C-alpha positions as CSV (number, residue, x, y, z in Angstrom):
1,X,0.0,0.0,0.0
2,X,1.5,3.3,-1.2
3,X,-1.4,5.4,0.2
4,X,-4.7,4.5,1.7
5,X,-6.3,4.6,-1.7
6,X,-3.3,3.6,-3.9
7,X,-1.8,0.0,-4.1
8,X,1.4,-1.2,-5.9
9,X,2.0,-4.8,-6.3
10,X,5.0,-6.7,-8.0
11,X,5.4,-10.6,-7.8
12,X,8.2,-12.4,-9.7
13,X,8.8,-16.1,-9.9
14,X,11.9,-18.2,-10.6
15,X,11.7,-21.9,-11.5
16,X,13.8,-24.7,-13.1
17,X,13.9,-24.4,-16.8
18,X,11.3,-26.6,-18.5
19,X,12.2,-28.2,-21.9
20,X,9.5,-30.2,-23.2
21,X,5.8,-29.4,-22.4
22,X,3.4,-32.1,-21.8
23,X,1.1,-31.3,-24.6
24,X,2.4,-30.6,-28.2
25,X,0.3,-27.5,-28.6
26,X,2.0,-25.8,-25.5
27,X,5.1,-23.7,-25.4
28,X,7.2,-22.3,-22.6
29,X,7.7,-18.6,-23.1
30,X,10.4,-17.8,-20.6
31,X,14.2,-17.7,-21.6
32,X,16.5,-19.6,-19.4
33,X,19.6,-18.6,-17.7
34,X,21.8,-21.2,-15.8
35,X,19.0,-23.7,-15.7
36,X,16.5,-21.3,-14.4
37,X,13.7,-19.3,-15.9
38,X,11.4,-16.6,-14.5
39,X,8.9,-13.9,-15.2
40,X,6.9,-11.2,-13.8
41,X,3.7,-12.8,-12.4
42,X,1.9,-9.7,-11.1
43,X,2.7,-6.2,-11.5
44,X,-0.1,-3.7,-11.1
45,X,-1.2,-0.2,-9.8
46,X,-4.7,-0.1,-8.1
47,X,-6.5,3.1,-7.3
48,X,-9.8,3.4,-5.4
49,X,-11.4,6.6,-4.3
50,X,-15.0,7.0,-3.0
51,X,-17.0,5.6,-6.1
52,X,-14.2,5.2,-8.5
53,X,-12.0,2.1,-9.1
54,X,-9.0,1.8,-11.5
55,X,-6.5,-1.0,-11.8
56,X,-4.1,-1.6,-14.6
57,X,-1.0,-3.9,-15.2
58,X,-0.5,-7.5,-15.0
59,X,-2.6,-9.6,-12.6
60,X,-5.1,-12.5,-12.3
61,X,-8.5,-11.7,-13.7
62,X,-11.6,-12.7,-11.7
63,X,-14.5,-10.5,-12.1
64,X,-17.5,-10.7,-9.6
65,X,-17.5,-11.7,-6.1
66,X,-17.7,-15.6,-6.4
67,X,-14.5,-16.9,-8.2
68,X,-15.2,-20.6,-8.0
69,X,-16.8,-22.7,-10.6
70,X,-17.2,-20.0,-13.2
71,X,-18.2,-20.6,-16.8
72,X,-16.5,-17.6,-18.4
73,X,-13.5,-16.8,-16.2
74,X,-11.8,-19.6,-14.3
75,X,-10.4,-19.0,-10.9
76,X,-7.4,-20.8,-12.0
77,X,-6.7,-18.6,-15.0
78,X,-3.4,-17.1,-16.2
79,X,-2.3,-13.5,-15.7
80,X,-3.0,-10.9,-18.1
81,X,-2.1,-7.5,-19.0
82,X,-5.4,-5.6,-18.4
83,X,-7.1,-2.6,-17.0
84,X,-10.4,-2.4,-15.0
85,X,-12.4,0.9,-14.5
86,X,-15.5,0.9,-12.3
87,X,-17.8,3.5,-11.2
88,X,-20.3,3.0,-8.3
89,X,-23.4,5.1,-7.6
90,X,-25.3,3.9,-4.6
91,X,-25.8,0.1,-5.2
92,X,-25.3,0.4,-9.1
93,X,-21.8,-0.4,-10.4
94,X,-20.8,0.0,-14.0
95,X,-17.4,-1.4,-15.1
96,X,-15.3,-1.7,-18.2
97,X,-12.2,-4.0,-18.7
98,X,-9.7,-4.9,-21.3
99,X,-7.4,-8.0,-21.4
100,X,-4.5,-8.5,-23.8
101,X,-4.6,-12.2,-24.7
102,X,-1.5,-13.9,-25.7
103,X,-0.9,-14.5,-29.5
104,X,-1.4,-18.2,-30.4
105,X,0.7,-19.7,-31.5
106,X,3.3,-17.7,-29.7
107,X,5.4,-16.7,-32.8
108,X,2.4,-15.5,-34.9
109,X,1.5,-11.9,-35.7
110,X,-2.0,-12.7,-34.7
111,X,-3.0,-10.5,-31.7
112,X,-6.0,-11.4,-29.4
113,X,-8.0,-9.1,-27.2
114,X,-11.0,-9.2,-25.0
115,X,-13.1,-6.1,-23.8
116,X,-16.0,-6.4,-21.5
117,X,-18.3,-4.3,-19.5
118,X,-20.9,-5.1,-16.8
119,X,-23.8,-3.5,-15.0
120,X,-24.1,-4.8,-11.3
121,X,-26.8,-4.2,-8.7
122,X,-25.7,-4.9,-5.2
123,X,-28.3,-5.9,-2.5
124,X,-28.0,-6.7,1.0
125,X,-27.0,-10.4,0.6
126,X,-25.6,-10.5,-3.0
127,X,-25.7,-9.0,-6.6
128,X,-27.2,-9.4,-10.0
129,X,-25.2,-8.6,-13.0
130,X,-25.5,-8.2,-16.7
131,X,-22.3,-8.5,-18.7
132,X,-21.3,-8.2,-22.4
133,X,-17.7,-9.4,-23.7
134,X,-16.3,-9.1,-27.1
135,X,-13.3,-11.2,-28.2
136,X,-11.4,-9.9,-31.4
137,X,-8.0,-9.9,-33.1
138,X,-6.3,-11.0,-36.2
139,X,-2.8,-10.3,-37.9
140,X,-1.5,-7.1,-36.4
141,X,-4.7,-5.9,-35.0
142,X,-4.3,-3.7,-31.9
143,X,-6.7,-2.8,-29.1
144,X,-9.8,-1.1,-30.2
145,X,-10.3,2.1,-28.1
146,X,-13.8,2.6,-29.0
147,X,-14.7,-0.7,-27.0
148,X,-13.4,0.9,-23.8
149,X,-16.7,2.9,-23.4
150,X,-18.8,0.9,-20.9
151,X,-22.0,2.3,-22.7
152,X,-21.0,1.1,-26.1
153,X,-23.1,-2.1,-26.9
154,X,-20.7,-4.5,-28.5
155,X,-23.3,-6.3,-30.4
156,X,-24.5,-3.2,-32.0
157,X,-20.8,-2.1,-32.8
158,X,-20.2,-5.4,-34.3
159,X,-23.3,-5.2,-36.5
160,X,-22.4,-1.6,-37.7
161,X,-18.9,-2.5,-38.4
162,X,-19.3,-5.7,-40.6
163,X,-15.5,-5.9,-41.4
164,X,-14.6,-6.0,-37.6
165,X,-14.1,-9.9,-36.9
166,X,-15.3,-10.5,-33.5
167,X,-17.5,-12.6,-31.2
168,X,-19.6,-11.2,-28.5
169,X,-21.0,-12.9,-25.5
170,X,-23.8,-11.7,-23.3
171,X,-24.0,-13.3,-19.7
172,X,-25.7,-12.6,-16.4
173,X,-24.9,-13.6,-12.8
174,X,-26.9,-13.8,-9.6
175,X,-25.5,-14.3,-6.2
176,X,-27.4,-14.7,-3.0
177,X,-25.5,-15.5,0.4
178,X,-26.6,-16.0,3.9
179,X,-25.2,-17.7,7.0
180,X,-26.2,-21.3,5.8
181,X,-25.6,-21.4,2.1
182,X,-24.7,-19.5,-1.1
183,X,-26.6,-19.4,-4.3
184,X,-24.7,-18.6,-7.4
185,X,-26.1,-18.8,-10.9
186,X,-24.4,-17.9,-14.1
187,X,-26.1,-17.8,-17.6
188,X,-24.1,-17.4,-20.8
């Protein structure tokens, strides 16, 4: 914690160099030195002030409050370079996020990106959320800045820009908790 409303986090790892992945379609991305390899696992800046939240850098991505058994985002996922911007007004939260996904295969020029936004309503024992996600990319395709706007409907954007190759996903979540049990439902 740098200040009460500003956090800075760095996490590195070092491990033995791995030569051959278990599966043929996997690669190890780290360079090795003296039989060791390493990388930055987490490195982000997080700012929160009253009703605004901003986080950018490299970290695990787990939207929502219930991170186990998710359909869209696994709690055992990789780290991503990303940003999250949220604004809260009373019990209503509007969020926008971007994740840079690794090229696949690693040596290709094909870039992959994921943008999303959500509208959450919190109540005493949980929340209900409506989410929209768009996955896009291609050879040397960079981040699309018009998709940062949390009020821009991706489906409409995709329909109006027919040459923009993308897939959009709409989902909703419901969480109810009390002392005895939790109910979490996710629709995609």
